[in-house]
N, C-alpha and C positions, 0 to 999 in steps of 0.2 A: 528542367532546373541546368541542364545546356546550355542555352535559350537565356537564361541570365544568369549566369558566374562562367565571367573570362577564363577563369584561372581552370575551373573545372573541365569548361570545354577544350583547352590547349591541353591539359595533360590527357584527358581520356581520348582524345585524338593521337594525341602522340602515341599512347599505349597501343591504343587500338591500330596504326600505322606496322609499328613494330610488330606486334604480331600478325597483321596481314601478309610481312614479307617473310617472317618464320616461318607460318607456315603454307604461303603457297598460293592459297587457293580459298574460295566462299567457302564460310562455314555455315552447317546447317545446325537450326535450334529449334527441334518442338513443331520443323515444317515450315520456319521461318526462314529465308536462306538470306546472310549477313555479308555483301559486298564491302570489303577494305579497300583490298588492292586495286591502284589508279585504271590499270588495264584494265582488271574485271570489271570495274563502273563505265569506263568508255562501251567497254563490250557489250555489255548490257543496255546502255540508253541507243548502240546502233543497231541494236536488230531487237529494234519495238515490233515484229512479228514474233516474236515468241516471249516479249516483255513486254505486256500493254500498260497504258496509265488508265486506261477506258478504267478500267476497274476500279480505280485508286478514286481519281478524282469526277470522271462523270458521274455517278449516283449525285451526288451531292453539285455542283454546276447544273446540274436537270434538273433537280428537285425546288432550285431555285427559280429558272428559268432563265438560265445565261447556259443552253446549249451550247459549245466552245469551245475552240480547237484545241485549250492544253488537257480538256477531258475526252478529245477523240483519238481512237485507235490511225492507222493506217488504212486509207478507204475513201474512193471517189468523192466522198462528202468533206471530208479532210480538206483533201489536196483542193477542190476547189475553193472551199471556205479560205484557207491558208492565202494561197494566190489573189483572192479576191484582197483581204485582209492588211499582204506587204504591198500592193497593188495602191493601194488608198494610203497606206503611212507614206510612200517615196515619196508622194505628188502632194504632202505637205510643206510648206514652207519653214525647214528647220532653222534653217536660218537667223527665221523671226524669234522664232523659240525661243532658241538661245540665249539673244539678245533681249529678249521680254524676264527669260528667268534670271539672266545675269544683273540686269537692271536690280531684281526684286529683291535678290540676296546683296546688292549692293546695299538699298536704302533701308536692309532688315539689320545690316551690318550699321549704316551710317548711324540709325535711330537706336542702336540699342544700349547708350548708357554706358559700356565700359564693359557690360557682362549681358550674357542672352541666355535663353533657353534651348538648344541647341533641336530639341525635336521641337515643340511644339510653336514656339513662338520664329523657328527658323528653317527646319530642313521639308517638315511637316507642308508647312503654307507656302513654304514656293513650289513642291512636287504637287500640291492641290491647284495650284495655280498652274502649270504647266500640264496638265490632266484637266483643267475646265481647256483651257487654249487648246491644246492637241485634239479630244476629243469634241468638242463645241456644248459642253455643260456648264450652266453657271447657277445651279440652283440660288434662291436668294437667301434659302436656310445653309450658308457656308459652312458655321459646325455638326448640323448635322449631315451636310454633304461626305465631310472627315468622313465623320465616323459610320456612314453607312458602309463605307469603301474597306474601315476595318474591321468591322461585322461582317459584311461576305466572307476577306479574304480570312477570316479566323475560323467561320464556318468549311469554305471548302476544302482548305489548304490544312489546317491545324486540328479540325475536329476530327482526328484520327477514332477517339474511344467514342464518339457520335454521344456527344454531350447534349440535352436537351433543352436547357438554357441557349447554351451557344447558338444551334440549329435554330428557336423559335425568335434571337434577334437577329440572324442570319438570313431568313426567312422577311424578317418586315423589311430589313435595310434592302434588300434584293426587291420588295414592293417598289417600297418609295422612288430609288433607282428607276426602274424598269419607268415607271409615271412621268419623273422629271424628265428620263430620254423617250419618251413615246411625246411627251407635248412637244418638246424641240422639233420633232422628227416634223410632225403632222403639223406641226408653223410653219416649217420648212417649206415643203411639199404644197402648202396650199396659196403662200405665196409665189413657190417656183423662185425661191432664191434660197439656194443648197448652202452658196458659204464655200471657205477656202482652208477650211479643219478640216479635222479626219471623216467627221458626220459628214461633210457635203459632198468628198471624194468619195466615199460609198455610195450616195444616192445620186452622186454624177455619173457614175461609172454603173449604175442600174442597180445595185443592193435593197432588195426589198428592205420595205419598214421592222422587219424581224430583226434578219439579217441585219442590218446597218444599229439593231437597237442589242443586240446578242454578241457584236464584234465590240462595240465600243465598253458594252458593261463587263467583258469580259477582260480588256484589255483592264481597262482603270481600275481595278478588282486589287488588282499586285500594286500600281503604280503610283501609290500614295505612301504608303506604308514602305513596302518592300524598300524605298529610297528614303526615307525616315532611320527605318532600324539601322542600315548600313552605312548612312553616314555617323548617326548617335556610337556605332561599335566601336569602326575606321577611328572616332576621335577618343574614345577609350583605349585604343592601343596606341596608339602615338601620343597619348597625351602618359602612358606608364611607359615610354621606352625614350627618353631624351634622345637619343643618338637616333635612330629611324627619325622623330621627329626633324629635327634640325635637317639631315638630309633630306624629308620628303617637301618640308619650308624650302629649299635651293632652287625648286624642281618646280614650286606651286603656278605659277606662272607657263608653262608647259603642257598643258593637255593630257598629253601620250602619256609621258612620264607623272602624270599624278595620278593617273588613274591605275598607271603597272602601282605604285604606292597603295592604292587602296584596293588593290586585288589582293595585295601581300598582307596586306591588315587583318583583310577579311580570314586570309588562312590563319589567320591567330584565333580570330572569332569570329565564325561564318553568321551571318544575318538566317539562313539555313543551313542545319550541319549535314542532312540527310534529305534521301530523295526515296521516291515507294513506286515502286511497280510489280505486277502480278504475274507470274508465268503463263505463256495462252496456250501452254501444251506441254506436254513429258522435252524435257530438252536437258542439255547439259553446259556448265559452265565452268571451265579447267577441268574437267573432269568430274565434278561435281552433279550427280544427278538430280533435275529440279522435278518435281509432278505439277501436274496440271493443277493450276490454281493456286501456288505457293505464294505465297508471301515473299517480294525481295525489295530489302533496306538496301539501298547505296551509300555506307558510312562517308560523303561526301569530302567531308573537312579532314578525316583521315587521308581522304585516297590525295587527298590535295597536300599530303605530309608523305607521299612515300618517295620516297631517292630514286627511283628508276623515271619514275616525271618531274620531279623537282629535285634535282641535285643540291647535297647540301640543304636539307630543306627546310630550317626552323633558321636556317636564315634570312635575311628580306632583300628583296633583288627587286625595281620596278620593270627590268627590260626581260622575265623570263617570258617565253612563247606565251602569248593570250589564247592560244588553242588547247592550254593543259588546266587552265581554271573552269573549275564545274560550277559556281556560287550562283550563275542565271539558265545551269541546263546545258543541255547539248545532242545534238540528235536527230530526234524528227521533234522534239519537244522542248526548242529554247525557250526563253522567257520571251516574249513577246514585246516588252518595251525594255529590252536591251539596247537600241539606237538610243534612248531617251538615256538610260543606266551610261552608257559608255561618256556621257558629255555632263551630266548633269550633277552625280555623283563629286566625283573630281572638281567640279565649279564650286559646289557647297562645302566641301573639306578644302581645297585651297582657295578659301576664300578668307575661312577662318585661321588656316593656318601664317596667312600674309600678316592675319592681326594679333599676331603673336598671344597663342592663348597664355596662361597665364598658372590656372587655377582650375582643376575640375572640381564640382560636387557629386555627390549618391545621384544614382539614374533610380529614376520610378519604373515604375512597368505596367501595363495597364493590360493584364493578364502576361502571353509570349511579348508582347510588344512594347518597346522603350517607348515612356511617355515624356518621363520629362528627364532632362540631363541640362545642368548650369553649367555654363563656362563662363570664366572669366578672359576678358581680355588685353592686351597688355597697350595696342594704340591703332595709329591708321594703318589704309592696306601699304605696303610695299612696293 
């Protein structure tokens, strides 16, 4: 429900932030620790030897064949594979990706006829195009490619109750994605033509086919619907606040400030309002004893309404320090695609604002994911 209700998410986060500040420490409820204050949340993310992510994400990611850094705890394997990932990502021509996404964005808006589905016909498709170009995979069945990414994301990161139907879809989607990746990796190795996208950079650096497949699959899973969900929720927040929308529109051509507005809008309606960890050993957090194996839930949206980290937290300011935001993780496990998020999300939102959005329809959902959101636009880009 929190994912689907902007007002409920906003007021729940504000109430929780008030409670967290009032009591001054995490809450322990029947073996689960709720972390509300920003300082406590950052401490959990920074103390990765005490608070593990492997027990939270690892079993589902390993179960579908994508053993990946976001499901690993600190160990030599994580250090080595993360270094390979970021070295390969750093060698990709990011300027070319930006230009490609910008051209795709402009073309979709130019041909939309004055209204557009912000999710399915815009943000999700641009993000999928970026993913294909970045990771080196472009299956002929584009719709199935997008749906596979969503199904895997749903199972790996949101299927906390272990729903068997969600798991089955995730497993089938992972099998398809592995097949696409394996086929392209095999083709490139046989042709001795690696390419210059991330797949090529991994192979050129000596990564095994298995590591290449797992790395690309692990990154791709969150790259499409994370962008689409964030853009949809940001636009809902901006359309409901004309003053904030007008201010953001004035900064639509300034990528840094536009990203600041996007970060602020997501504090009102976060695409991911909480993060999970598990205590690796008996320890304590701000004086609260925590038993080994306890679930630790970081209420990240509430933490970003903590006035100690965000002065005047209900006000929206695009120049707040970027380090305070928790939308894309922090500590040992930040979002692997954050380098793309920081230009693609403001690009997509800014392009919509420059066309003077006038009216927004009702958002439709596919499980926890925004699926459709019609938006009427006012005119050409300014």
